[in-house]
All heavy atoms as an XYZ file, in Angstrom:
801
protein
N       3.285      7.814      9.013
C       3.170      7.572     10.454
C       2.787      6.133     10.742
O       3.295      5.545     11.677
C       2.137      8.516     11.063
C       2.598      9.950     11.143
C       1.539     10.801     11.800
C       1.996     12.227     11.898
N       0.991     13.050     12.563
N       1.853      5.591      9.944
C       1.389      4.231     10.148
C       2.530      3.230     10.185
O       2.572      2.331     11.012
C       0.391      3.849      9.047
C      -0.088      2.408      9.021
C      -0.949      2.105     10.252
C      -0.882      2.131      7.754
N       3.485      3.418      9.294
C       4.587      2.457      9.202
C       5.882      2.947      9.835
O       6.879      2.235      9.811
C       4.831      2.111      7.729
C       3.669      1.397      7.063
C       3.906      1.256      5.591
C       3.408      0.049      7.689
N       5.881      4.135     10.410
C       7.040      4.596     11.162
C       8.151      5.201     10.326
O       9.299      5.252     10.766
N       7.840      5.700      9.131
C       8.847      6.349      8.296
C       8.711      7.868      8.392
O       7.615      8.390      8.558
C       8.700      5.911      6.837
C       9.088      4.490      6.602
C       8.159      3.461      6.708
C      10.394      4.142      6.284
C       8.504      2.145      6.507
C      10.748      2.828      6.078
C       9.799      1.829      6.195
O      10.169      0.524      6.000
N       9.822      8.565      8.276
C       9.798     10.024      8.365
C       9.476     10.648      7.009
O       9.630     10.006      5.970
C      11.159     10.544      8.841
O      12.120     10.342      7.815
N       9.067     11.892      7.054
C       8.774     12.637      5.821
C      10.021     12.713      4.954
O       9.951     12.604      3.729
C       8.275     14.043      6.184
C       7.958     14.908      4.990
C       7.469     16.266      5.431
C       7.218     17.170      4.235
N       6.749     18.496      4.652
N      11.174     12.876      5.579
C      12.440     13.011      4.835
C      12.742     11.767      4.000
O      13.364     11.845      2.957
C      13.593     13.294      5.797
C      13.547     14.672      6.430
C      12.477     14.829      7.508
O      12.120     13.824      8.183
O      11.967     15.947      7.663
N      12.302     10.606      4.470
C      12.544      9.362      3.728
C      11.740      9.320      2.422
O      12.046      8.515      1.552
C      12.213      8.156      4.597
C      13.212      7.975      5.746
C      12.804      6.869      6.678
O      11.935      7.107      7.522
O      13.383      5.778      6.560
N      10.724     10.148      2.305
C       9.894     10.163      1.115
C      10.299     11.219      0.093
O       9.962     11.101     -1.091
C       8.425     10.423      1.493
C       7.824      9.270      2.211
C       7.878      9.187      3.593
C       7.175      8.273      1.519
C       7.323      8.124      4.255
C       6.604      7.204      2.185
C       6.683      7.124      3.552
N      11.018     12.241      0.508
C      11.358     13.330     -0.381
C      12.402     12.914     -1.414
O      13.310     12.140     -1.131
C      11.891     14.524      0.430
C      10.893     15.139      1.414
C      11.571     16.238      2.202
C       9.665     15.639      0.708
N      12.264     13.444     -2.612
C      13.238     13.258     -3.691
C      13.426     11.805     -4.129
O      14.486     11.443     -4.621
C      14.615     13.846     -3.287
C      14.563     15.299     -2.898
C      14.165     16.220     -4.056
O      14.559     15.956     -5.195
O      13.421     17.190     -3.792
N      12.423     10.963     -3.947
C      12.532      9.580     -4.372
C      11.367      9.218     -5.287
O      10.281      9.759     -5.146
C      12.511      8.639     -3.155
C      13.724      8.762     -2.289
C      13.683      7.744     -1.177
C      14.810      7.994     -0.222
N      15.883      7.083     -0.367
N      11.637      8.308     -6.203
C      10.541      7.754     -7.013
C       9.731      6.823     -6.115
O      10.272      6.224     -5.178
C      11.114      6.996     -8.195
N       8.465      6.665     -6.386
C       7.582      5.888     -5.513
C       8.047      4.445     -5.354
O       7.917      3.863     -4.303
C       6.116      5.960     -6.019
C       5.179      5.449     -4.948
C       5.948      5.225     -7.340
C       3.727      5.795     -5.192
N       8.642      3.877     -6.392
C       9.100      2.486     -6.305
C      10.434      2.342     -5.573
O      10.886      1.248     -5.352
C       9.180      1.845     -7.690
C      10.091      2.588     -8.607
C      11.449      2.438     -8.727
C       9.735      3.594     -9.538
N      11.937      3.305     -9.660
C      10.895      4.027    -10.180
C       8.519      4.178     -9.882
C      10.891      5.026    -11.140
C       8.523      5.171    -10.852
C       9.704      5.582    -11.455
N      11.061      3.448     -5.169
C      12.324      3.393     -4.444
C      12.137      3.462     -2.926
O      13.066      3.224     -2.175
C      13.209      4.582     -4.848
C      13.661      4.532     -6.277
C      14.447      5.785     -6.651
O      14.162      6.879     -6.120
O      15.344      5.651     -7.482
N      10.941      3.782     -2.487
C      10.702      3.991     -1.059
C      10.490      2.652     -0.371
O       9.691      1.830     -0.832
C       9.480      4.891     -0.857
C       9.752      6.265     -1.487
C       9.157      5.053      0.628
C       8.541      7.142     -1.576
N      11.194      2.439      0.719
C      11.219      1.185      1.451
C       9.957      0.353      1.437
O       9.881     -0.640      0.727
N       8.937      0.726      2.190
C       7.758     -0.103      2.283
C       6.976     -0.158      0.995
O       6.271     -1.121      0.726
C       6.838      0.336      3.451
C       5.983      1.518      3.147
C       4.724      1.351      2.635
C       6.445      2.799      3.391
C       3.908      2.457      2.366
C       5.660      3.891      3.143
C       4.387      3.723      2.622
N       7.074      0.858      0.130
C       6.330      0.858     -1.127
C       6.903     -0.129     -2.123
O       6.255     -0.479     -3.091
C       6.290      2.270     -1.730
C       5.397      3.237     -0.969
C       5.538      4.659     -1.511
C       3.943      2.814     -1.025
N       8.116     -0.614     -1.874
C       8.669     -1.665     -2.725
C       7.774     -2.903     -2.657
O       7.686     -3.649     -3.607
C      10.091     -2.028     -2.317
C      11.098     -0.946     -2.664
C      12.474     -1.366     -2.245
C      13.464     -0.259     -2.553
N      14.804     -0.579     -2.100
N       7.098     -3.094     -1.516
C       6.150     -4.204     -1.405
C       4.896     -3.947     -2.234
O       4.294     -4.866     -2.759
C       5.713     -4.393      0.053
C       6.854     -4.814      0.948
O       7.820     -5.435      0.423
O       6.796     -4.540      2.148
N       4.480     -2.695     -2.323
C       3.271     -2.328     -3.058
C       3.538     -2.236     -4.539
O       2.850     -2.829     -5.348
C       2.717     -0.981     -2.545
C       2.340     -1.091     -1.075
C       1.528     -0.553     -3.387
C       1.961      0.221     -0.457
N       4.507     -1.458     -4.881
C       4.836     -1.248     -6.292
C       6.224     -1.834     -6.477
O       7.218     -1.165     -6.291
C       4.763      0.238     -6.667
C       3.353      0.741     -6.395
C       5.146      0.443     -8.113
C       3.143      2.207     -6.618
N       6.250     -3.097     -6.837
C       7.492     -3.873     -6.802
C       8.540     -3.329     -7.740
O       9.715     -3.485     -7.509
C       7.197     -5.331     -7.135
N       8.146     -2.677     -8.797
C       9.113     -2.162     -9.747
C       8.472     -1.100    -10.625
O       7.282     -0.821    -10.512
C       9.689     -3.300    -10.609
C       8.599     -4.115    -11.264
O       7.648     -3.560    -11.778
N       8.721     -5.409    -11.212
N       9.263     -0.525    -11.454
C       8.817      0.575    -12.305
C       7.700      0.141    -13.275
O       6.837      0.928    -13.616
C       9.998      1.168    -13.076
C       9.694      2.475    -13.757
C      10.948      3.083    -14.368
C      10.611      4.401    -15.009
N      11.799      5.054    -15.537
N       7.700     -1.154    -13.668
C       6.663     -1.622    -14.569
C       5.275     -1.512    -13.955
O       4.316     -1.156    -14.637
C       6.947     -3.058    -15.022
C       8.127     -3.205    -15.975
C       9.485     -3.150    -15.277
O       9.588     -3.604    -14.122
O      10.415     -2.593    -15.885
N       5.156     -1.831    -12.660
C       3.862     -1.679    -12.002
C       3.444     -0.216    -11.915
O       2.257      0.105    -12.001
C       3.893     -2.304    -10.603
C       3.908     -3.805    -10.644
O       3.718     -4.417    -11.682
N       4.145     -4.407     -9.512
N       4.399      0.664    -11.704
C       4.102      2.085    -11.677
C       3.610      2.531    -13.065
O       2.667      3.302    -13.174
C       5.336      2.873    -11.270
C       5.084      4.339    -11.107
C       4.313      4.810    -10.050
C       5.608      5.249    -12.001
C       4.077      6.161     -9.899
C       5.389      6.601    -11.848
C       4.625      7.060    -10.792
N       4.230      1.990    -14.112
C       3.790      2.295    -15.483
C       2.368      1.791    -15.688
O       1.557      2.451    -16.364
C       4.749      1.659    -16.502
O       6.069      2.164    -16.243
C       4.363      1.970    -17.921
N       2.041      0.628    -15.122
C       0.688      0.105    -15.208
C      -0.315      1.077    -14.589
O      -1.403      1.296    -15.141
C       0.597     -1.247    -14.515
C      -0.779     -1.873    -14.569
C      -0.852     -3.193    -13.828
O       0.197     -3.781    -13.547
O      -1.965     -3.619    -13.530
N       0.043      1.680    -13.465
C      -0.816      2.675    -12.847
C      -1.046      3.836    -13.802
O      -2.155      4.329    -13.947
C      -0.182      3.208    -11.549
C      -0.825      4.457    -10.928
C      -2.277      4.176    -10.559
C      -0.029      4.916     -9.727
N      -0.013      4.268    -14.478
C      -0.142      5.370    -15.407
C      -1.045      5.024    -16.585
O      -1.769      5.875    -17.088
C       1.228      5.829    -15.894
C       2.040      6.448    -14.768
C       3.431      6.820    -15.173
O       4.064      6.137    -15.965
N       3.915      7.934    -14.651
N      -1.018      3.774    -17.010
C      -1.872      3.344    -18.132
C      -3.321      3.155    -17.700
O      -4.243      3.573    -18.373
C      -1.348      2.035    -18.727
C      -0.077      2.195    -19.517
C       0.368      0.839    -20.054
C       1.724      0.985    -20.734
N       2.246     -0.331    -21.153
N      -3.526      2.476    -16.574
C      -4.875      2.148    -16.098
C      -5.511      3.273    -15.291
O      -6.716      3.299    -15.112
C      -4.850      0.899    -15.233
C      -4.572     -0.370    -15.974
C      -4.679     -1.535    -15.008
C      -4.571     -2.862    -15.704
N      -4.701     -3.965    -14.759
N      -4.729      4.132    -14.733
C      -5.154      5.239    -13.873
C      -5.592      4.802    -12.483
O      -5.935      5.638    -11.658
C      -6.262      6.067    -14.527
O      -5.789      6.664    -15.697
N      -5.582      3.494    -12.202
C      -5.929      3.043    -10.851
C      -5.316      1.666    -10.587
O      -5.252      0.826    -11.464
C      -7.460      3.003    -10.610
C      -7.749      2.726     -9.132
C      -8.127      1.990    -11.522
C      -9.164      3.018     -8.728
N      -4.837      1.469     -9.361
C      -4.379      0.177     -8.888
C      -4.970     -0.008     -7.492
O      -5.004      0.919     -6.691
C      -2.831      0.094     -8.810
C      -2.225      0.078    -10.196
C      -2.395     -1.155     -8.060
C      -0.713      0.016    -10.213
N      -5.440     -1.231     -7.217
C      -6.048     -1.496     -5.916
C      -5.539     -2.817     -5.355
O      -5.510     -3.824     -6.059
C      -7.569     -1.567     -6.052
C      -8.247     -1.833     -4.739
C      -9.735     -1.903     -4.891
N     -10.313     -2.117     -3.596
C     -11.425     -1.577     -3.177
N     -12.115     -0.789     -3.968
N     -11.879     -1.819     -1.970
N      -5.141     -2.795     -4.091
C      -4.758     -3.986     -3.347
C      -5.663     -4.035     -2.127
O      -5.677     -3.098     -1.327
C      -3.296     -3.927     -2.909
C      -2.323     -3.833     -4.053
C      -1.937     -2.601     -4.570
C      -1.784     -4.976     -4.604
C      -1.056     -2.518     -5.624
C      -0.886     -4.903     -5.666
C      -0.524     -3.665     -6.165
O       0.356     -3.588     -7.215
N      -6.445     -5.096     -1.978
C      -7.445     -5.148     -0.920
C      -6.928     -5.702      0.406
O      -7.491     -5.438      1.456
C      -8.652     -5.963     -1.370
C      -9.389     -5.270     -2.515
C     -10.630     -6.019     -2.934
O     -11.097     -6.892     -2.186
O     -11.124     -5.714     -4.030
N      -5.857     -6.475      0.379
C      -5.363     -7.080      1.591
C      -3.853     -7.224      1.466
O      -3.330     -8.300      1.253
C      -6.020     -8.444      1.790
C      -5.630     -9.090      3.087
O      -5.045     -8.470      3.958
N      -5.958    -10.351      3.232
N      -3.161     -6.128      1.635
C      -1.733     -6.082      1.358
C      -0.918     -6.086      2.645
O      -1.075     -5.200      3.471
C      -1.441     -4.803      0.558
C      -0.015     -4.626      0.088
C       0.328     -5.645     -0.992
C       0.153     -3.224     -0.479
N      -0.054     -7.082      2.824
C       0.804     -7.073      4.007
C       2.017     -6.170      3.784
O       2.668     -6.239      2.755
C       1.233     -8.540      4.154
C       1.164     -9.083      2.769
C       0.092     -8.308      2.051
N       2.255     -5.305      4.745
C       3.434     -4.427      4.702
C       4.206     -4.603      5.988
O       3.692     -5.118      6.983
C       2.998     -2.948      4.574
C       2.220     -2.572      3.343
C       1.823     -1.105      3.402
C       3.011     -2.838      2.088
N       5.436     -4.131      5.972
C       6.276     -4.208      7.160
C       6.625     -2.790      7.588
O       7.049     -1.969      6.786
C       7.547     -5.009      6.864
C       8.341     -5.304      8.097
C       9.498     -6.238      7.804
O       9.236     -7.371      7.377
O      10.654     -5.809      7.980
N       6.452     -2.510      8.867
C       6.772     -1.184      9.385
C       8.288     -1.012      9.465
O       9.042     -1.962      9.302
C       6.159     -0.993     10.779
O       6.866     -1.740     11.725
N       8.710      0.207      9.754
C      10.135      0.493      9.906
C      10.756     -0.360     11.009
O      11.944     -0.665     10.964
C      10.331      1.972     10.204
N       9.951     -0.777     11.979
C      10.466     -1.595     13.105
C      10.198     -3.088     12.906
O      10.400     -3.874     13.807
C       9.840     -1.116     14.415
C      10.286      0.285     14.782
C       9.757      0.709     16.115
C      10.271      2.089     16.450
N       9.806      2.561     17.741
N       9.723     -3.464     11.716
C       9.538     -4.878     11.409
C       8.188     -5.473     11.751
O       7.973     -6.665     11.611
N       7.239     -4.643     12.192
C       5.893     -5.142     12.543
C       5.075     -5.331     11.257
O       5.114     -4.481     10.363
C       5.185     -4.125     13.448
C       3.798     -4.513     13.843
C       3.143     -3.451     14.706
C       1.703     -3.802     14.995
N       1.012     -2.729     15.672
N       4.341     -6.436     11.148
C       3.504     -6.685      9.976
C       2.189     -5.935     10.133
O       1.520     -6.036     11.171
C       3.237     -8.171      9.769
C       2.535     -8.473      8.460
C       2.459     -9.933      8.188
C       3.610    -10.299      7.302
N       3.541    -11.651      6.760
N       1.839     -5.195      9.099
C       0.602     -4.420      9.064
C      -0.106     -4.742      7.755
O       0.535     -4.821      6.708
C       0.890     -2.916      9.135
C       1.569     -2.575     10.472
C      -0.373     -2.088      8.965
C       2.083     -1.155     10.563
N      -1.412     -4.931      7.815
C      -2.204     -5.195      6.610
C      -2.960     -3.931      6.226
O      -3.545     -3.269      7.090
C      -3.182     -6.346      6.847
C      -2.476     -7.651      7.053
C      -2.070     -8.048      8.324
C      -2.183     -8.472      5.985
C      -1.410     -9.249      8.517
C      -1.515     -9.669      6.163
C      -1.142    -10.061      7.428
O      -0.455    -11.244      7.614
N      -2.941     -3.613      4.939
C      -3.602     -2.395      4.472
C      -4.409     -2.658      3.215
O      -4.154     -3.599      2.481
C      -2.587     -1.247      4.184
C      -1.810     -0.862      5.408
C      -1.667     -1.607      3.025
N      -5.370     -1.788      3.014
C      -6.043     -1.669      1.730
C      -5.352     -0.480      1.052
O      -5.196      0.579      1.670
C      -7.523     -1.387      1.918
C      -8.263     -1.143      0.626
C      -9.724     -0.811      0.852
O     -10.075     -0.233      1.898
O     -10.509     -1.111     -0.041
N      -4.901     -0.661     -0.156
C      -4.143      0.367     -0.869
C      -4.813      0.637     -2.203
O      -5.036     -0.274     -2.995
C      -2.707     -0.130     -1.097
C      -1.849      0.826     -1.877
C      -1.105      1.798     -1.215
C      -1.775      0.768     -3.254
C      -0.298      2.673     -1.922
C      -0.987      1.637     -3.969
C      -0.248      2.581     -3.310
N      -5.171      1.890     -2.438
C      -5.745      2.313     -3.713
C      -4.958      3.506     -4.192
O      -4.756      4.470     -3.449
C      -7.224      2.692     -3.558
C      -8.025      1.518     -2.978
C      -7.796      3.126     -4.910
C      -9.419      1.894     -2.548
N      -4.517      3.436     -5.412
C      -3.784      4.556     -6.015
C      -4.421      4.891     -7.352
O      -4.699      3.998     -8.159
C      -2.310      4.182     -6.214
O      -1.609      5.299     -6.702
N      -4.668      6.163     -7.570
C      -5.216      6.584     -8.849
C      -4.503      7.837     -9.323
O      -3.805      8.496     -8.549
C      -6.716      6.810     -8.746
C      -7.082      7.929     -7.778
O      -6.529      7.999     -6.687
N      -8.008      8.767     -8.162
N      -4.632      8.105    -10.602
C      -4.019      9.304    -11.153
C      -5.051     10.123    -11.906
O      -6.029      9.587    -12.431
C      -2.840      8.964    -12.057
C      -3.246      8.431    -13.394
C      -2.075      8.371    -14.361
O      -0.948      8.592    -13.999
N      -2.371      8.087    -15.609
N      -4.843     11.417    -11.926
C      -5.716     12.342    -12.651
C      -4.934     13.609    -12.931
O      -3.814     13.786    -12.466
C      -7.000     12.603    -11.866
C      -6.767     13.094    -10.458
C      -6.692     14.451    -10.175
C      -6.610     12.207     -9.402
C      -6.471     14.908     -8.877
C      -6.399     12.643     -8.116
C      -6.330     13.994     -7.872
O      -6.110     14.433     -6.597
N      -5.519     14.498    -13.693
C      -4.847     15.741    -14.048
C      -5.501     16.925    -13.358
O      -6.716     17.001    -13.237
C      -4.862     15.969    -15.560
C      -3.940     15.040    -16.288
C      -3.635     15.542    -17.663
C      -2.589     14.624    -18.266
N      -2.004     15.177    -19.432
N      -4.680     17.842    -12.903
C      -5.123     19.117    -12.335
C      -4.312     20.192    -13.027
O      -3.075     20.197    -12.924
C      -4.900     19.158    -10.807
C      -5.247     20.548    -10.263
C      -5.698     18.077    -10.105
N      -4.978     21.071    -13.733
C      -4.290     22.139    -14.464
C      -3.145     21.613    -15.323
O      -2.031     22.120    -15.303
C      -3.762     23.213    -13.502
C      -4.876     23.885    -12.726
O      -5.980     24.044    -13.273
O      -4.624     24.265    -11.573
N      -3.418     20.540    -16.077
C      -2.446     19.912    -16.956
C      -1.241     19.284    -16.240
O      -0.230     18.999    -16.850
C      -1.956     20.863    -18.038
C      -2.865     20.841    -19.250
O      -3.656     19.927    -19.410
N      -2.742     21.846    -20.082
N      -1.334     19.105    -14.926
C      -0.293     18.421    -14.161
C      -0.838     17.080    -13.687
O      -1.943     17.007    -13.140
C       0.154     19.239    -12.954
C       0.798     20.529    -13.314
N       2.086     20.620    -13.767
C       0.317     21.801    -13.295
C       2.368     21.884    -14.024
N       1.313     22.627    -13.736
N      -0.060     16.031    -13.878
C      -0.466     14.702    -13.438
C      -0.306     14.590    -11.928
O       0.737     14.927    -11.376
C       0.387     13.642    -14.122
C      -0.130     12.236    -13.926
C       0.752     11.201    -14.577
C       0.786     11.394    -16.075
N       1.548     10.323    -16.761
N      -1.356     14.134    -11.280
C      -1.369     13.955     -9.842
C      -1.610     12.481     -9.552
O      -2.490     11.854    -10.154
C      -2.496     14.783     -9.188
C      -2.586     14.509     -7.699
C      -2.303     16.260     -9.463
N      -0.818     11.894     -8.664
C      -1.044     10.522     -8.228
C      -1.452     10.586     -6.768
O      -0.763     11.161     -5.934
C       0.204      9.649     -8.402
C       0.540      9.528     -9.878
C      -0.006      8.281     -7.777
C       1.816      8.785    -10.174
N      -2.594      9.998     -6.488
C      -3.163     10.035     -5.152
C      -3.198      8.608     -4.607
O      -3.593      7.680     -5.297
C      -4.574     10.601     -5.224
C      -5.271     10.766     -3.936
C      -6.586     11.499     -4.136
O      -6.938     11.935     -5.211
N      -7.324     11.646     -3.062
N      -2.793      8.429     -3.362
C      -2.794      7.115     -2.723
C      -3.620      7.150     -1.455
O      -3.491      8.061     -0.653
C      -1.383      6.677     -2.377
S      -0.290      6.513     -3.786
N      -4.457      6.144     -1.295
C      -5.230      5.948     -0.070
C      -4.742      4.657      0.553
O      -4.731      3.615     -0.095
C      -6.713      5.826     -0.371
C      -7.329      7.071     -0.945
C      -7.498      7.183     -2.315
C      -7.717      8.113     -0.139
C      -8.041      8.314     -2.863
C      -8.273      9.251     -0.675
C      -8.434      9.360     -2.041
N      -4.330      4.731      1.805
C      -3.866      3.547      2.518
C      -4.659      3.473      3.816
O      -4.649      4.402      4.620
C      -2.355      3.619      2.813
C      -1.571      3.728      1.504
C      -1.923      2.401      3.610
C      -0.100      3.953      1.695
N      -5.359      2.353      3.997
C      -6.200      2.175      5.196
C      -5.717      0.947      5.936
O      -5.588     -0.143      5.383
C      -7.659      2.007      4.768
C      -8.618      1.882      5.916
C     -10.046      1.940      5.447
N     -10.394      0.820      4.616
C     -11.298     -0.098      4.913
N     -11.963     -0.016      6.046
N     -11.555     -1.098      4.100
N      -5.473      1.103      7.213
C      -5.021      0.006      8.053
C      -6.188     -0.953      8.304
O      -7.220     -0.571      8.865
C      -4.524      0.569      9.395
C      -3.934     -0.488     10.301
O      -4.012     -1.690      9.977
O      -3.381     -0.103     11.352
N      -6.052     -2.205      7.861
C      -7.077     -3.227      8.068
C      -6.525     -4.381      8.902
O      -7.053     -5.488      8.862
C      -7.638     -3.738      6.729
C      -6.547     -4.384      5.882
C      -8.380     -2.632      5.974
C      -7.064     -5.218      4.736
N      -5.476     -4.115      9.677
C      -4.804     -5.162     10.458
C      -5.771     -5.864     11.399
O      -5.827     -7.112     11.427
C      -3.621     -4.577     11.232
O      -2.730     -3.945     10.318
C      -2.881     -5.661     12.007
N      -6.552     -5.113     12.179
C      -7.476     -5.740     13.135
C      -8.514     -6.575     12.405
O      -8.850     -7.696     12.839
C      -8.134     -4.686     13.997
C      -7.190     -4.080     15.022
C      -7.870     -3.112     15.966
O      -9.105     -3.242     16.160
O      -7.173     -2.225     16.484
N      -9.032     -6.083     11.298
C     -10.012     -6.814     10.502
C      -9.405     -8.126      9.983
O     -10.014     -9.187     10.075
C     -10.484     -5.969      9.323
C     -11.441     -6.671      8.406
C     -11.785     -5.782      7.208
C     -12.576     -6.590      6.208
N     -12.636     -5.995      4.926
N      -8.177     -8.058      9.466
C      -7.494     -9.238      8.922
C      -7.260    -10.266     10.013
O      -7.490    -11.470      9.813
C      -6.173     -8.802      8.277
C      -5.241     -9.932      7.932
C      -5.696    -10.713      6.735
C      -4.600    -11.669      6.297
N      -5.061    -13.008      6.089
N      -6.797     -9.850     11.176
C      -6.548    -10.766     12.284
C      -7.857    -11.426     12.754
O      -7.876    -12.634     13.040
C      -5.850    -10.054     13.433
C      -4.446     -9.533     13.115
C      -3.898     -8.736     14.289
C      -3.499    -10.656     12.726
N      -8.942    -10.666     12.821
C     -10.248    -11.234     13.201
C     -10.722    -12.246     12.170
O     -11.223    -13.319     12.540
C     -11.275    -10.104     13.356
N     -10.568    -11.960     10.883
C     -10.925    -12.907      9.831
C     -10.104    -14.185      9.944
O     -10.647    -15.282      9.775
C     -10.726    -12.291      8.453
C     -11.740    -11.241      8.080
C     -11.423    -10.521      6.783
O     -10.341    -10.732      6.192
O     -12.291     -9.729      6.363
N      -8.825    -14.051     10.223
C      -7.958    -15.229     10.370
C      -8.433    -16.107     11.526
O      -8.457    -17.344     11.418
C      -6.504    -14.819     10.577
C      -5.867    -14.249      9.315
O      -6.464    -14.335      8.226
O      -4.740    -13.711      9.437
N      -8.825    -15.489     12.638
C      -9.326    -16.243     13.791
C     -10.627    -16.962     13.424
O     -10.803    -18.152     13.744
C      -9.526    -15.324     15.015
C      -8.151    -14.874     15.546
C     -10.340    -16.021     16.105
C      -8.227    -13.766     16.577
N     -11.546    -16.253     12.759
C     -12.798    -16.881     12.355
C     -12.573    -18.040     11.396
O     -13.181    -19.107     11.539
C     -13.737    -15.853     11.714
C     -14.378    -14.828     12.654
C     -15.105    -13.766     11.862
C     -15.311    -15.531     13.634
N     -11.706    -17.856     10.437
C     -11.398    -18.921      9.477
C     -10.772    -20.128     10.172
O     -11.078    -21.259      9.850
C     -10.476    -18.406      8.362
C     -11.202    -17.471      7.415
O     -12.421    -17.553      7.277
N     -10.459    -16.594      6.778
N      -9.887    -19.855     11.120
C      -9.241    -20.945     11.867
C     -10.280    -21.718     12.683
O     -10.275    -22.941     12.707
C      -8.154    -20.387     12.792
C      -7.371    -21.442     13.515
C      -6.266    -20.814     14.340
C      -5.471    -21.881     15.075
N      -4.424    -21.295     15.898
N     -11.197    -20.982     13.323
C     -12.246    -21.633     14.124
C     -13.184    -22.435     13.234
O     -13.667    -23.493     13.641
C     -13.029    -20.603     14.942
C     -12.207    -20.050     16.084
O     -11.253    -20.676     16.536
N     -12.559    -18.877     16.567
N     -13.485    -21.966     12.044
C     -14.367    -22.687     11.127
C     -13.743    -23.970     10.632
O     -14.465    -24.949     10.390
C     -14.777    -21.792      9.952
C     -15.797    -20.757     10.355
O     -16.535    -20.938     11.328
N     -15.869    -19.668      9.626
N     -12.428    -24.002     10.473
C     -11.780    -25.223     10.003
C     -11.701    -26.274     11.112
O     -11.624    -27.450     10.850
C     -10.364    -24.938      9.459
O      -9.558    -24.339     10.474
C     -10.394    -24.057      8.238
N     -11.734    -25.828     12.356
C     -11.716    -26.757     13.497
C     -13.047    -27.458     13.621
O     -13.124    -28.614     13.985
C     -11.348    -26.020     14.805
C      -9.901    -25.505     14.724
C     -11.529    -26.909     16.001
C      -9.500    -24.611     15.864
N     -14.146    -26.739     13.329
C     -15.491    -27.316     13.467
C     -15.646    -28.346     12.423
O     -15.987    -29.304     12.185
C     -16.573    -26.236     13.288
C     -16.516    -25.108     14.318
C     -17.534    -24.038     13.953
C     -16.841    -25.655     15.707
């Protein structure tokens, strides 16, 4: 919902094939890194919505096992307002 993609766009696809996730997990090698490390974190990640709007997120993905099945869990938090406020503060500090 955050980025304007439908549920259908996510079904039957590998995580690295999904439009906006190509920005997060650029290729299968990064996905393999997640499987080896069990966690990947991006603290200030710019993404583009389905309509082309830039959104900044914190992205954390981890993997674990449940009943011998591998589960990959992703947390995505919109930090756009925080990022824009930081940019304004940094700009004002450079002017002083």
